[in-house]
N, CA and C atoms of all chains as a GROMACS GRO file, in nm:
protein
  651
    1MET      N    1   8.780  10.140   7.926
    1MET     CA    2   8.844  10.020   7.870
    1MET      C    3   8.738   9.929   7.811
    2SER      N    4   8.748   9.897   7.679
    2SER     CA    5   8.648   9.812   7.616
    2SER      C    6   8.666   9.668   7.661
    3ARG      N    7   8.555   9.598   7.666
    3ARG     CA    8   8.560   9.459   7.711
    3ARG      C    9   8.627   9.371   7.608
    4SER      N   10   8.689   9.266   7.657
    4SER     CA   11   8.760   9.175   7.569
    4SER      C   12   8.662   9.096   7.483
    5LYS      N   13   8.708   9.055   7.364
    5LYS     CA   14   8.624   8.972   7.278
    5LYS      C   15   8.625   8.826   7.326
    6ILE      N   16   8.710   8.801   7.424
    6ILE     CA   17   8.720   8.664   7.474
    6ILE      C   18   8.619   8.644   7.586
    7GLN      N   19   8.528   8.550   7.564
    7GLN     CA   20   8.431   8.516   7.668
    7GLN      C   21   8.476   8.388   7.738
    8ASN      N   22   8.420   8.364   7.854
    8ASN     CA   23   8.464   8.244   7.926
    8ASN      C   24   8.349   8.178   7.999
    9ASN      N   25   8.372   8.052   8.032
    9ASN     CA   26   8.270   7.972   8.102
    9ASN      C   27   8.317   7.935   8.242
   10ILE      N   28   8.404   8.017   8.298
   10ILE     CA   29   8.463   7.981   8.426
   10ILE      C   30   8.358   7.969   8.537
   11ARG      N   31   8.263   8.062   8.534
   11ARG     CA   32   8.160   8.059   8.641
   11ARG      C   33   8.085   7.925   8.638
   12ARG      N   34   8.048   7.884   8.516
   12ARG     CA   35   7.975   7.756   8.503
   12ARG      C   36   8.063   7.638   8.544
   13LEU      N   37   8.189   7.643   8.501
   13LEU     CA   38   8.282   7.534   8.533
   13LEU      C   39   8.306   7.526   8.685
   14ARG      N   40   8.311   7.642   8.750
   14ARG     CA   41   8.328   7.642   8.896
   14ARG      C   42   8.207   7.579   8.962
   15PHE      N   43   8.089   7.614   8.909
   15PHE     CA   44   7.964   7.560   8.965
   15PHE      C   45   7.959   7.408   8.949
   16ASP      N   46   8.000   7.363   8.828
   16ASP     CA   47   7.999   7.219   8.800
   16ASP      C   48   8.103   7.144   8.884
   17ALA      N   49   8.207   7.216   8.926
   17ALA     CA   50   8.313   7.152   9.005
   17ALA      C   51   8.284   7.167   9.154
   18GLY      N   52   8.162   7.137   9.191
   18GLY     CA   53   8.124   7.140   9.333
   18GLY      C   54   8.117   7.279   9.393
   19GLU      N   55   8.070   7.374   9.312
   19GLU     CA   56   8.054   7.513   9.356
   19GLU      C   57   8.185   7.568   9.415
   20MET      N   58   8.289   7.549   9.337
   20MET     CA   59   8.421   7.598   9.378
   20MET      C   60   8.417   7.752   9.389
   21THR      N   61   8.474   7.806   9.495
   21THR     CA   62   8.472   7.952   9.510
   21THR      C   63   8.583   8.015   9.423
   22GLN      N   64   8.569   8.146   9.402
   22GLN     CA   65   8.671   8.219   9.325
   22GLN      C   66   8.806   8.212   9.396
   23GLN      N   67   8.803   8.219   9.529
   23GLN     CA   68   8.927   8.214   9.606
   23GLN      C   69   8.995   8.077   9.591
   24GLU      N   70   8.914   7.970   9.594
   24GLU     CA   71   8.971   7.836   9.578
   24GLU      C   72   9.037   7.821   9.441
   25LEU      N   73   8.967   7.870   9.338
   25LEU     CA   74   9.023   7.863   9.202
   25LEU      C   75   9.151   7.946   9.194
   26ALA      N   76   9.147   8.065   9.252
   26ALA     CA   77   9.264   8.154   9.249
   26ALA      C   78   9.384   8.087   9.316
   27ASP      N   79   9.360   8.023   9.430
   27ASP     CA   80   9.469   7.956   9.502
   27ASP      C   81   9.527   7.842   9.420
   28LYS      N   82   9.437   7.769   9.351
   28LYS     CA   83   9.484   7.651   9.275
   28LYS      C   84   9.562   7.690   9.150
   29VAL      N   85   9.528   7.802   9.087
   29VAL     CA   86   9.601   7.843   8.966
   29VAL      C   87   9.704   7.954   8.997
   30GLU      N   88   9.720   7.982   9.126
   30GLU     CA   89   9.824   8.075   9.176
   30GLU      C   90   9.813   8.217   9.122
   31VAL      N   91   9.692   8.272   9.131
   31VAL     CA   92   9.671   8.414   9.103
   31VAL      C   93   9.583   8.470   9.216
   32SER      N   94   9.560   8.602   9.214
   32SER     CA   95   9.474   8.660   9.317
   32SER      C   96   9.327   8.641   9.282
   33ARG      N   97   9.242   8.652   9.383
   33ARG     CA   98   9.098   8.639   9.358
   33ARG      C   99   9.050   8.750   9.265
   34GLN      N  100   9.112   8.869   9.278
   34GLN     CA  101   9.074   8.982   9.192
   34GLN      C  102   9.098   8.949   9.045
   35THR      N  103   9.203   8.873   9.018
   35THR     CA  104   9.233   8.835   8.879
   35THR      C  105   9.126   8.741   8.824
   36ILE      N  106   9.081   8.647   8.908
   36ILE     CA  107   8.972   8.557   8.866
   36ILE      C  108   8.844   8.637   8.842
   37VAL      N  109   8.816   8.732   8.930
   37VAL     CA  110   8.698   8.818   8.914
   37VAL      C  111   8.707   8.894   8.781
   38ALA      N  112   8.824   8.951   8.753
   38ALA     CA  113   8.845   9.028   8.630
   38ALA      C  114   8.829   8.940   8.505
   39ILE      N  115   8.879   8.816   8.512
   39ILE     CA  116   8.866   8.724   8.397
   39ILE      C  117   8.719   8.689   8.375
   40GLU      N  118   8.650   8.656   8.483
   40GLU     CA  119   8.508   8.619   8.471
   40GLU      C  120   8.424   8.733   8.414
   41LYS      N  121   8.459   8.856   8.454
   41LYS     CA  122   8.384   8.973   8.405
   41LYS      C  123   8.422   9.010   8.262
   42GLY      N  124   8.530   8.954   8.212
   42GLY     CA  125   8.578   8.989   8.078
   42GLY      C  126   8.664   9.115   8.078
   43ASN      N  127   8.711   9.154   8.196
   43ASN     CA  128   8.796   9.273   8.207
   43ASN      C  129   8.945   9.243   8.190
   44TYR      N  130   8.978   9.116   8.184
   44TYR     CA  131   9.119   9.078   8.168
   44TYR      C  132   9.128   8.947   8.091
   45SER      N  133   9.211   8.947   7.987
   45SER     CA  134   9.237   8.824   7.911
   45SER      C  135   9.363   8.761   7.967
   46PRO      N  136   9.352   8.640   8.021
   46PRO     CA  137   9.470   8.580   8.085
   46PRO      C  138   9.576   8.539   7.984
   47SER      N  139   9.696   8.517   8.034
   47SER     CA  140   9.803   8.466   7.947
   47SER      C  141   9.768   8.324   7.905
   48LEU      N  142   9.835   8.278   7.802
   48LEU     CA  143   9.812   8.141   7.753
   48LEU      C  144   9.842   8.040   7.863
   49GLU      N  145   9.947   8.068   7.940
   49GLU     CA  146   9.986   7.977   8.047
   49GLU      C  147   9.876   7.965   8.152
   50LEU      N  148   9.820   8.080   8.192
   50LEU     CA  149   9.714   8.079   8.293
   50LEU      C  150   9.588   8.012   8.236
   51ALA      N  151   9.561   8.038   8.108
   51ALA     CA  152   9.444   7.975   8.044
   51ALA      C  153   9.458   7.822   8.048
   52PHE      N  154   9.578   7.772   8.021
   52PHE     CA  155   9.601   7.627   8.026
   52PHE      C  156   9.588   7.574   8.169
   53ARG      N  157   9.638   7.651   8.264
   53ARG     CA  158   9.631   7.606   8.405
   53ARG      C  159   9.484   7.593   8.448
   54ILE      N  160   9.402   7.691   8.406
   54ILE     CA  161   9.259   7.688   8.442
   54ILE      C  162   9.192   7.569   8.374
   55ALA      N  163   9.223   7.551   8.246
   55ALA     CA  164   9.162   7.440   8.170
   55ALA      C  165   9.200   7.305   8.232
   56ARG      N  166   9.325   7.289   8.266
   56ARG     CA  167   9.371   7.162   8.323
   56ARG      C  168   9.309   7.136   8.459
   57LEU      N  169   9.290   7.243   8.535
   57LEU     CA  170   9.228   7.228   8.666
   57LEU      C  171   9.087   7.171   8.653
   58PHE      N  172   9.014   7.218   8.552
   58PHE     CA  173   8.877   7.169   8.529
   58PHE      C  174   8.875   7.044   8.439
   59GLU      N  175   8.994   6.994   8.408
   59GLU     CA  176   9.009   6.874   8.324
   59GLU      C  177   8.935   6.888   8.192
   60THR      N  178   8.957   6.999   8.126
   60THR     CA  179   8.895   7.025   7.997
   60THR      C  180   8.994   7.098   7.906
   61THR      N  181   8.946   7.141   7.790
   61THR     CA  182   9.034   7.210   7.696
   61THR      C  183   9.021   7.362   7.712
   62VAL      N  184   9.120   7.433   7.660
   62VAL     CA  185   9.117   7.580   7.667
   62VAL      C  186   8.994   7.633   7.591
   63GLU      N  187   8.960   7.568   7.479
   63GLU     CA  188   8.844   7.612   7.399
   63GLU      C  189   8.712   7.597   7.475
   64GLU      N  190   8.711   7.501   7.566
   64GLU     CA  191   8.590   7.481   7.647
   64GLU      C  192   8.576   7.592   7.753
   65VAL      N  193   8.691   7.641   7.796
   65VAL     CA  194   8.690   7.746   7.900
   65VAL      C  195   8.672   7.884   7.837
   66PHE      N  196   8.745   7.907   7.726
   66PHE     CA  197   8.742   8.040   7.663
   66PHE      C  198   8.688   8.031   7.520
   67GLU      N  199   8.612   8.134   7.484
   67GLU     CA  200   8.559   8.142   7.347
   67GLU      C  201   8.594   8.278   7.290
   68TYR      N  202   8.626   8.278   7.163
   68TYR     CA  203   8.659   8.405   7.098
   68TYR      C  204   8.547   8.446   7.004
   69GLY      N  205   8.506   8.573   7.014
   69GLY     CA  206   8.408   8.623   6.918
   69GLY      C  207   8.286   8.685   6.982
   70MET      N  208   8.714   9.832   9.813
   70MET     CA  209   8.838   9.876   9.750
   70MET      C  210   8.948   9.772   9.776
   71THR      N  211   9.021   9.736   9.670
   71THR     CA  212   9.123   9.632   9.686
   71THR      C  213   9.249   9.689   9.752
   72TYR      N  214   9.335   9.596   9.794
   72TYR     CA  215   9.461   9.636   9.858
   72TYR      C  216   9.544   9.724   9.764
   73GLN      N  217   9.552   9.684   9.636
   73GLN     CA  218   9.634   9.759   9.540
   73GLN      C  219   9.580   9.901   9.519
   74GLU      N  220   9.448   9.915   9.514
   74GLU     CA  221   9.389  10.049   9.496
   74GLU      C  222   9.422  10.138   9.615
   75LYS      N  223   9.408  10.081   9.735
   75LYS     CA  224   9.439  10.159   9.856
   75LYS      C  225   9.587  10.197   9.858
   76GLN      N  226   9.672  10.102   9.819
   76GLN     CA  227   9.816  10.127   9.820
   76GLN      C  228   9.852  10.240   9.722
   77ASN      N  229   9.788  10.240   9.606
   77ASN     CA  230   9.815  10.344   9.506
   77ASN      C  231   9.768  10.481   9.554
   78ILE      N  232   9.654  10.484   9.622
   78ILE     CA  233   9.606  10.612   9.676
   78ILE      C  234   9.704  10.665   9.782
   79VAL      N  235   9.751  10.574   9.868
   79VAL     CA  236   9.850  10.613   9.972
   79VAL      C  237   9.978  10.663   9.905
   80ASN      N  238  10.026  10.590   9.804
   80ASN     CA  239  10.148  10.629   9.732
   80ASN      C  240  10.134  10.768   9.671
   81MET      N  241  10.019  10.791   9.607
   81MET     CA  242   9.995  10.919   9.539
   81MET      C  243   9.989  11.032   9.643
   82GLY      N  244   9.914  11.010   9.748
   82GLY     CA  245   9.900  11.112   9.852
   82GLY      C  246  10.034  11.143   9.918
   83SER      N  247  10.110  11.037   9.951
   83SER     CA  248  10.238  11.059  10.017
   83SER      C  249  10.337  11.127   9.923
   84GLY      N  250  10.334  11.090   9.794
   84GLY     CA  251  10.422  11.154   9.695
   84GLY      C  252  10.397  11.303   9.685
   85ILE      N  253  10.269  11.340   9.677
   85ILE     CA  254  10.232  11.482   9.668
   85ILE      C  255  10.274  11.556   9.796
   86LEU      N  256  10.242  11.493   9.910
   86LEU     CA  257  10.272  11.557  10.040
   86LEU      C  258  10.423  11.578  10.059
   87ILE      N  259  10.501  11.474  10.034
   87ILE     CA  260  10.646  11.482  10.054
   87ILE      C  261  10.706  11.589   9.962
   88THR      N  262  10.664  11.588   9.834
   88THR     CA  263  10.719  11.684   9.738
   88THR      C  264  10.682  11.827   9.777
   89LEU      N  265  10.555  11.849   9.814
   89LEU     CA  266  10.512  11.985   9.849
   89LEU      C  267  10.583  12.037   9.974
   90ILE      N  268  10.594  11.952  10.076
   90ILE     CA  269  10.661  11.995  10.201
   90ILE      C  270  10.807  12.027  10.172
   91TYR      N  271  10.875  11.938  10.097
   91TYR     CA  272  11.017  11.960  10.069
   91TYR      C  273  11.036  12.085   9.982
   92ALA      N  274  10.947  12.104   9.884
   92ALA     CA  275  10.956  12.223   9.797
   92ALA      C  276  10.939  12.351   9.879
   93MET      N  277  10.847  12.346   9.976
   93MET     CA  278  10.825  12.463  10.064
   93MET      C  279  10.950  12.493  10.146
   94ILE      N  280  11.011  12.386  10.201
   94ILE     CA  281  11.132  12.404  10.284
   94ILE      C  282  11.244  12.467  10.199
   95ILE      N  283  11.264  12.411  10.080
   95ILE     CA  284  11.371  12.462   9.992
   95ILE      C  285  11.343  12.607   9.951
   96TYR      N  286  11.215  12.634   9.918
   96TYR     CA  287  11.182  12.770   9.876
   96TYR      C  288  11.204  12.869   9.991
   97ASN      N  289  11.167  12.830  10.113
   97ASN     CA  290  11.187  12.918  10.229
   97ASN      C  291  11.336  12.947  10.253
   98ARG      N  292  11.418  12.843  10.234
   98ARG     CA  293  11.563  12.861  10.252
   98ARG      C  294  11.618  12.956  10.145
   99HIS      N  295  11.563  12.940  10.025
   99HIS     CA  296  11.603  13.030   9.915
   99HIS      C  297  11.560  13.174   9.947
  100ALA      N  298  11.436  13.188   9.997
  100ALA     CA  299  11.384  13.321  10.030
  100ALA      C  300  11.463  13.385  10.145
  101ASP      N  301  11.511  13.300  10.238
  101ASP     CA  302  11.590  13.351  10.352
  101ASP      C  303  11.734  13.384  10.312
  102GLY      N  304  11.771  13.350  10.189
  102GLY     CA  305  11.906  13.382  10.139
  102GLY      C  306  12.012  13.282  10.177
  103LEU      N  307  11.969  13.162  10.226
  103LEU     CA  308  12.068  13.060  10.261
  103LEU      C  309  12.140  13.007  10.136
  104PHE      N  310  12.070  13.002  10.026
  104PHE     CA  311  12.133  12.976   9.896
  104PHE      C  312  12.048  13.037   9.785
  105ASP      N  313  12.112  13.057   9.670
  105ASP     CA  314  12.043  13.123   9.559
  105ASP      C  315  12.014  13.020   9.448
  106LEU      N  316  11.888  12.979   9.441
  106LEU     CA  317  11.852  12.875   9.343
  106LEU      C  318  11.852  12.927   9.199
  107THR      N  319  11.852  13.059   9.183
  107THR     CA  320  11.850  13.114   9.047
  107THR      C  321  11.991  13.117   8.985
  108GLN      N  322  12.094  13.109   9.068
  108GLN     CA  323  12.232  13.116   9.017
  108GLN      C  324  12.314  12.992   9.051
  109ASP      N  325  12.294  12.938   9.172
  109ASP     CA  326  12.379  12.830   9.220
  109ASP      C  327  12.317  12.694   9.184
  110TYR      N  328  12.365  12.635   9.075
  110TYR     CA  329  12.306  12.508   9.029
  110TYR      C  330  12.353  12.389   9.114
  111ARG      N  331  12.466  12.409   9.185
  111ARG     CA  332  12.513  12.304   9.276
  111ARG      C  333  12.408  12.280   9.386
  112SER      N  334  12.343  12.389   9.429
  112SER     CA  335  12.239  12.378   9.532
  112SER      C  336  12.123  12.292   9.484
  113TRP      N  337  12.092  12.304   9.355
  113TRP     CA  338  11.985  12.222   9.298
  113TRP      C  339  12.023  12.074   9.306
  114GLY      N  340  12.149  12.045   9.270
  114GLY     CA  341  12.197  11.906   9.275
  114GLY      C  342  12.187  11.850   9.415
  115ILE      N  343  12.233  11.927   9.513
  115ILE     CA  344  12.228  11.883   9.654
  115ILE      C  345  12.083  11.864   9.698
  116ALA      N  346  11.999  11.964   9.660
  116ALA     CA  347  11.857  11.957   9.700
  116ALA      C  348  11.791  11.832   9.642
  117PHE      N  349  11.822  11.800   9.516
  117PHE     CA  350  11.764  11.680   9.452
  117PHE      C  351  11.812  11.553   9.522
  118LEU      N  352  11.942  11.547   9.552
  118LEU     CA  353  11.997  11.426   9.616
  118LEU      C  354  11.936  11.405   9.755
  119ILE      N  355  11.925  11.513   9.831
  119ILE     CA  356  11.864  11.503   9.965
  119ILE      C  357  11.718  11.460   9.951
  120PHE      N  358  11.650  11.517   9.849
  120PHE     CA  359  11.508  11.483   9.827
  120PHE      C  360  11.490  11.333   9.800
  121ILE      N  361  11.581  11.278   9.718
  121ILE     CA  362  11.572  11.134   9.687
  121ILE      C  363  11.583  11.052   9.817
  122GLY      N  364  11.682  11.087   9.900
  122GLY     CA  365  11.701  11.016  10.028
  122GLY      C  366  11.580  11.028  10.119
  123ILE      N  367  11.534  11.152  10.138
  123ILE     CA  368  11.419  11.178  10.226
  123ILE      C  369  11.296  11.104  10.174
  124SER      N  370  11.276  11.113  10.042
  124SER     CA  371  11.159  11.052   9.979
  124SER      C  372  11.156  10.900  10.002
  125ILE      N  373  11.272  10.835   9.984
  125ILE     CA  374  11.277  10.689  10.003
  125ILE      C  375  11.244  10.652  10.147
  126VAL      N  376  11.310  10.721  10.242
  126VAL     CA  377  11.288  10.689  10.385
  126VAL      C  378  11.142  10.716  10.425
  127ALA      N  379  11.089  10.833  10.381
  127ALA     CA  380  10.951  10.869  10.416
  127ALA      C  381  10.852  10.768  10.360
  128ARG      N  382  10.877  10.723  10.237
  128ARG     CA  383  10.785  10.628  10.174
  128ARG      C  384  10.786  10.493  10.245
  129ILE      N  385  10.906  10.450  10.286
  129ILE     CA  386  10.916  10.323  10.358
  129ILE      C  387  10.834  10.332  10.488
  130ILE      N  388  10.851  10.443  10.560
  130ILE     CA  389  10.778  10.461  10.686
  130ILE      C  390  10.627  10.464  10.660
  131ILE      N  391  10.586  10.539  10.556
  131ILE     CA  392  10.443  10.550  10.523
  131ILE      C  393  10.386  10.413  10.484
  132GLN      N  394  10.463  10.335  10.407
  132GLN     CA  395  10.418  10.201  10.367
  132GLN      C  396  10.400  10.110  10.488
  133ILE      N  397  10.494  10.116  10.582
  133ILE     CA  398  10.484  10.034  10.704
  133ILE      C  399  10.357  10.072  10.781
  134ILE      N  400  10.336  10.204  10.796
  134ILE     CA  401  10.216  10.251  10.867
  134ILE      C  402  10.090  10.205  10.794
  135PHE      N  403  10.092  10.215  10.659
  135PHE     CA  404   9.976  10.171  10.579
  135PHE      C  405   9.947  10.022  10.601
  136HIS      N  406  10.053   9.939  10.599
  136HIS     CA  407  10.034   9.795  10.619
  136HIS      C  408   9.973   9.766  10.756
  137ILE      N  409  10.022   9.837  10.857
  137ILE     CA  410   9.971   9.815  10.994
  137ILE      C  411   9.824   9.853  11.001
  138PHE      N  412   9.790   9.973  10.951
  138PHE     CA  413   9.650  10.019  10.956
  138PHE      C  414   9.559   9.929  10.872
  139ASN      N  415   9.608   9.887  10.756
  139ASN     CA  416   9.529   9.800  10.669
  139ASN      C  417   9.504   9.665  10.734
  140ALA      N  418   9.608   9.612  10.800
  140ALA     CA  419   9.595   9.483  10.867
  140ALA      C  420   9.494   9.493  10.982
  141ILE      N  421   9.496   9.604  11.053
  141ILE     CA  422   9.401   9.623  11.164
  141ILE      C  423   9.258   9.637  11.110
  142ALA      N  424   9.243   9.716  11.002
  142ALA     CA  425   9.109   9.745  10.948
  142ALA      C  426   9.047   9.623  10.880
  143THR      N  427   9.127   9.548  10.805
  143THR     CA  428   9.072   9.437  10.726
  143THR      C  429   9.094   9.300  10.791
  144ARG      N  430   9.178   9.296  10.895
  144ARG     CA  431   9.216   9.171  10.963
  144ARG      C  432   9.287   9.074  10.866
  145GLU      N  433   9.346   9.128  10.761
  145GLU     CA  434   9.425   9.046  10.668
  145GLU      C  435   9.571   9.090  10.678
  146GLU      N  436   9.651   9.001  10.737
  146GLU     CA  437   9.791   9.038  10.759
  146GLU      C  438   9.878   9.019  10.636
  147ASP      N  439   9.839   8.921  10.550
  147ASP     CA  440   9.922   8.890  10.433
  147ASP      C  441   9.904   8.994  10.324
  148VAL      N  442  10.017   9.033  10.264
  148VAL     CA  443  10.014   9.122  10.147
  148VAL      C  444   9.985   9.034  10.025
  149PRO      N  445   9.886   9.075   9.940
  149PRO     CA  446   9.855   8.991   9.823
  149PRO      C  447   9.977   8.972   9.734
  150LYS      N  448   9.993   8.847   9.686
  150LYS     CA  449  10.106   8.818   9.597
  150LYS      C  450  10.082   8.879   9.460
  151GLU      N  451  10.189   8.926   9.399
  151GLU     CA  452  10.178   8.989   9.267
  151GLU      C  453  10.165   8.880   9.161
  152ASP      N  454  10.059   8.886   9.080
  152ASP     CA  455  10.043   8.788   8.972
  152ASP      C  456  10.059   8.857   8.836
  153GLU      N  457  10.029   8.782   8.728
  153GLU     CA  458  10.054   8.834   8.592
  153GLU      C  459   9.972   8.960   8.561
  154ARG      N  460   9.850   8.968   8.615
  154ARG     CA  461   9.767   9.087   8.591
  154ARG      C  462   9.827   9.209   8.661
  155ASP      N  463   9.875   9.192   8.784
  155ASP     CA  464   9.939   9.302   8.856
  155ASP      C  465  10.061   9.353   8.778
  156LYS      N  466  10.141   9.258   8.726
  156LYS     CA  467  10.262   9.296   8.652
  156LYS      C  468  10.226   9.373   8.525
  157LEU      N  469  10.122   9.328   8.454
  157LEU     CA  470  10.079   9.396   8.332
  157LEU      C  471  10.028   9.538   8.363
  158ILE      N  472   9.951   9.550   8.470
  158ILE     CA  473   9.899   9.681   8.511
  158ILE      C  474  10.015   9.775   8.546
  159LYS      N  475  10.114   9.724   8.619
  159LYS     CA  476  10.229   9.807   8.656
  159LYS      C  477  10.307   9.851   8.532
  160LEU      N  478  10.323   9.758   8.438
  160LEU     CA  479  10.394   9.792   8.313
  160LEU      C  480  10.324   9.903   8.237
  161LYS      N  481  10.192   9.890   8.222
  161LYS     CA  482  10.115   9.991   8.147
  161LYS      C  483  10.116  10.125   8.220
  162ALA      N  484  10.107  10.121   8.352
  162ALA     CA  485  10.109  10.246   8.430
  162ALA      C  486  10.246  10.312   8.420
  163THR      N  487  10.352  10.231   8.422
  163THR     CA  488  10.488  10.286   8.408
  163THR      C  489  10.505  10.351   8.271
  164ARG      N  490  10.452  10.288   8.168
  164ARG     CA  491  10.457  10.346   8.033
  164ARG      C  492  10.389  10.484   8.032
  165ASN      N  493  10.271  10.492   8.094
  165ASN     CA  494  10.198  10.620   8.099
  165ASN      C  495  10.278  10.726   8.175
  166SER      N  496  10.345  10.683   8.284
  166SER     CA  497  10.421  10.780   8.363
  166SER      C  498  10.542  10.830   8.283
  167TYR      N  499  10.602  10.743   8.202
  167TYR     CA  500  10.714  10.787   8.117
  167TYR      C  501  10.666  10.890   8.015
  168TYR      N  502  10.547  10.869   7.961
  168TYR     CA  503  10.490  10.968   7.867
  168TYR      C  504  10.479  11.104   7.937
  169ALA      N  505  10.429  11.103   8.061
  169ALA     CA  506  10.410  11.228   8.136
  169ALA      C  507  10.544  11.296   8.161
  170PHE      N  508  10.644  11.217   8.203
  170PHE     CA  509  10.775  11.277   8.233
  170PHE      C  510  10.842  11.327   8.105
  171THR      N  511  10.830  11.249   7.996
  171THR     CA  512  10.889  11.291   7.869
  171THR      C  513  10.823  11.420   7.821
  172GLY      N  514  10.691  11.430   7.841
  172GLY     CA  515  10.619  11.553   7.806
  172GLY      C  516  10.676  11.672   7.880
  173GLY      N  517  10.702  11.654   8.010
  173GLY     CA  518  10.761  11.759   8.092
  173GLY      C  519  10.899  11.798   8.044
  174PHE      N  520  10.977  11.697   8.006
  174PHE     CA  521  11.113  11.722   7.955
  174PHE      C  522  11.108  11.804   7.826
  175ILE      N  523  11.018  11.765   7.736
  175ILE     CA  524  11.006  11.837   7.608
  175ILE      C  525  10.960  11.981   7.632
  176ILE      N  526  10.864  11.998   7.723
  176ILE     CA  527  10.816  12.134   7.756
  176ILE      C  528  10.931  12.219   7.810
  177SER      N  529  11.015  12.158   7.896
  177SER     CA  530  11.126  12.234   7.955
  177SER      C  531  11.228  12.274   7.848
  178VAL      N  532  11.252  12.184   7.752
  178VAL     CA  533  11.348  12.215   7.644
  178VAL      C  534  11.293  12.328   7.556
  179ILE      N  535  11.163  12.320   7.524
  179ILE     CA  536  11.099  12.426   7.443
  179ILE      C  537  11.106  12.559   7.518
  180ALA      N  538  11.075  12.554   7.649
  180ALA     CA  539  11.078  12.676   7.730
  180ALA      C  540  11.219  12.735   7.735
  181LEU      N  541  11.318  12.647   7.743
  181LEU     CA  542  11.459  12.692   7.743
  181LEU      C  543  11.493  12.762   7.612
  182ALA      N  544  11.446  12.700   7.502
  182ALA     CA  545  11.470  12.758   7.369
  182ALA      C  546  11.401  12.894   7.353
  183LEU      N  547  11.290  12.912   7.427
  183LEU     CA  548  11.216  13.038   7.419
  183LEU      C  549  11.269  13.143   7.517
  184GLY      N  550  11.375  13.108   7.591
  184GLY     CA  551  11.439  13.206   7.677
  184GLY      C  552  11.412  13.194   7.824
  185MET      N  553  11.354  13.081   7.868
  185MET     CA  554  11.330  13.062   8.012
  185MET      C  555  11.465  13.044   8.083
  186PRO      N  556  11.482  13.100   8.204
  186PRO     CA  557  11.609  13.082   8.274
  186PRO      C  558  11.635  12.934   8.306
  187VAL      N  559  11.764  12.900   8.321
  187VAL     CA  560  11.802  12.758   8.338
  187VAL      C  561  11.737  12.696   8.463
  188TYR      N  562  11.726  12.772   8.570
  188TYR     CA  563  11.667  12.713   8.692
  188TYR      C  564  11.522  12.671   8.670
  189GLY      N  565  11.458  12.733   8.567
  189GLY     CA  566  11.320  12.697   8.534
  189GLY      C  567  11.308  12.550   8.494
  190ILE      N  568  11.416  12.499   8.430
  190ILE     CA  569  11.416  12.357   8.388
  190ILE      C  570  11.402  12.267   8.511
  191PHE      N  571  11.475  12.300   8.617
  191PHE     CA  572  11.470  12.218   8.738
  191PHE      C  573  11.330  12.219   8.799
  192ILE      N  574  11.267  12.337   8.793
  192ILE     CA  575  11.130  12.347   8.848
  192ILE      C  576  11.035  12.259   8.764
  193VAL      N  577  11.051  12.267   8.630
  193VAL     CA  578  10.967  12.184   8.543
  193VAL      C  579  10.994  12.036   8.569
  194PHE      N  580  11.121  12.000   8.594
  194PHE     CA  581  11.155  11.860   8.625
  194PHE      C  582  11.082  11.812   8.751
  195VAL      N  583  11.082  11.896   8.853
  195VAL     CA  584  11.016  11.858   8.978
  195VAL      C  585  10.866  11.838   8.954
  196ILE      N  586  10.806  11.934   8.879
  196ILE     CA  587  10.661  11.925   8.852
  196ILE      C  588  10.630  11.802   8.767
  197SER      N  589  10.710  11.779   8.661
  197SER     CA  590  10.682  11.664   8.574
  197SER      C  591  10.709  11.532   8.646
  198GLY      N  592  10.808  11.533   8.739
  198GLY     CA  593  10.833  11.413   8.820
  198GLY      C  594  10.714  11.379   8.906
  199LEU      N  595  10.658  11.482   8.969
  199LEU     CA  596  10.539  11.463   9.054
  199LEU      C  597  10.419  11.420   8.969
  200LEU      N  598  10.403  11.487   8.854
  200LEU     CA  599  10.291  11.452   8.764
  200LEU      C  600  10.302  11.308   8.715
  201SER      N  601  10.425  11.266   8.680
  201SER     CA  602  10.442  11.130   8.629
  201SER      C  603  10.406  11.028   8.736
  202GLU      N  604  10.436  11.061   8.862
  202GLU     CA  605  10.399  10.970   8.970
  202GLU      C  606  10.247  10.963   8.988
  203ILE      N  607  10.183  11.080   8.976
  203ILE     CA  608  10.037  11.083   8.986
  203ILE      C  609   9.976  11.001   8.872
  204VAL      N  610  10.032  11.018   8.751
  204VAL     CA  611   9.984  10.942   8.634
  204VAL      C  612  10.003  10.793   8.658
  205ASP      N  613  10.119  10.754   8.712
  205ASP     CA  614  10.148  10.613   8.739
  205ASP      C  615  10.043  10.554   8.833
  206ASN      N  616  10.023  10.619   8.947
  206ASN     CA  617   9.930  10.564   9.046
  206ASN      C  618   9.785  10.569   9.000
  207SER      N  619   9.746  10.681   8.936
  207SER     CA  620   9.607  10.689   8.891
  207SER      C  621   9.580  10.593   8.776
  208SER      N  622   9.684  10.567   8.692
  208SER     CA  623   9.668  10.467   8.584
  208SER      C  624   9.644  10.329   8.644
  209GLN      N  625   9.720  10.297   8.748
  209GLN     CA  626   9.703  10.166   8.811
  209GLN      C  627   9.562  10.151   8.868
  210ILE      N  628   9.516  10.257   8.935
  210ILE     CA  629   9.380  10.252   8.991
  210ILE      C  630   9.278  10.233   8.878
  211TYR      N  631   9.298  10.306   8.768
  211TYR     CA  632   9.207  10.296   8.653
  211TYR      C  633   9.205  10.153   8.597
  212TYR      N  634   9.324  10.096   8.575
  212TYR     CA  635   9.331   9.960   8.518
  212TYR      C  636   9.275   9.856   8.612
  213TYR      N  637   9.296   9.875   8.742
  213TYR     CA  638   9.239   9.779   8.838
  213TYR      C  639   9.087   9.784   8.838
  214ARG      N  640   9.033   9.904   8.817
  214ARG     CA  641   8.886   9.918   8.822
  214ARG      C  642   8.820   9.885   8.690
  215LYS      N  643   8.879   9.934   8.580
  215LYS     CA  644   8.814   9.920   8.449
  215LYS      C  645   8.861   9.800   8.369
  216GLY      N  646   8.972   9.742   8.409
  216GLY     CA  647   9.024   9.628   8.335
  216GLY      C  648   9.144   9.666   8.251
  217VAL      N  649   9.221   9.562   8.216
  217VAL     CA  650   9.343   9.587   8.140
  217VAL      C  651   9.351   9.492   8.021
   0.00000   0.00000   0.00000
């Protein structure tokens, strides 16, 4: 499976948000920890809804969390 | 290994085991002359219906045993909730399993056209049913590991 062209800054945003763990983020956006791991690795592109939930949690925009290209 | 990967391995193993054991039982009954699978198509219908019932009950029991053993081994009693990635993986795996079963159906129709006896279709159905399940579970394992 080829990696997605969508990159993300979730790891950095988690670090900036008081070293939030993957499990804490997963619980807050209501997905499994494995899904957060897959998104961070670029193995899964989340739905628009989940992308917005993650962005809102970090009080930023979707473009700040995800980059295309 | 994640819960879903372990569950798929258990599903695949139990599917193969249940089908092989039941096929052996039916074949032995046929060999003993209790019914003739080459002529009596009603027997095939009954055998399939009983198989569906046995398969469902056996799988439920195997799943319960799996949950108990998994909870003891990992000390995690809760079953992970299904999220959007799980649903997408299941959808893609189901699509792959339909391809496998459709392939089996087409092969059986071609074989019938080439003169294979009618009971051969039922055998191909059983094999393609088992193959489609293997494709379903192995696809899920693949997508969980490599990404979707």
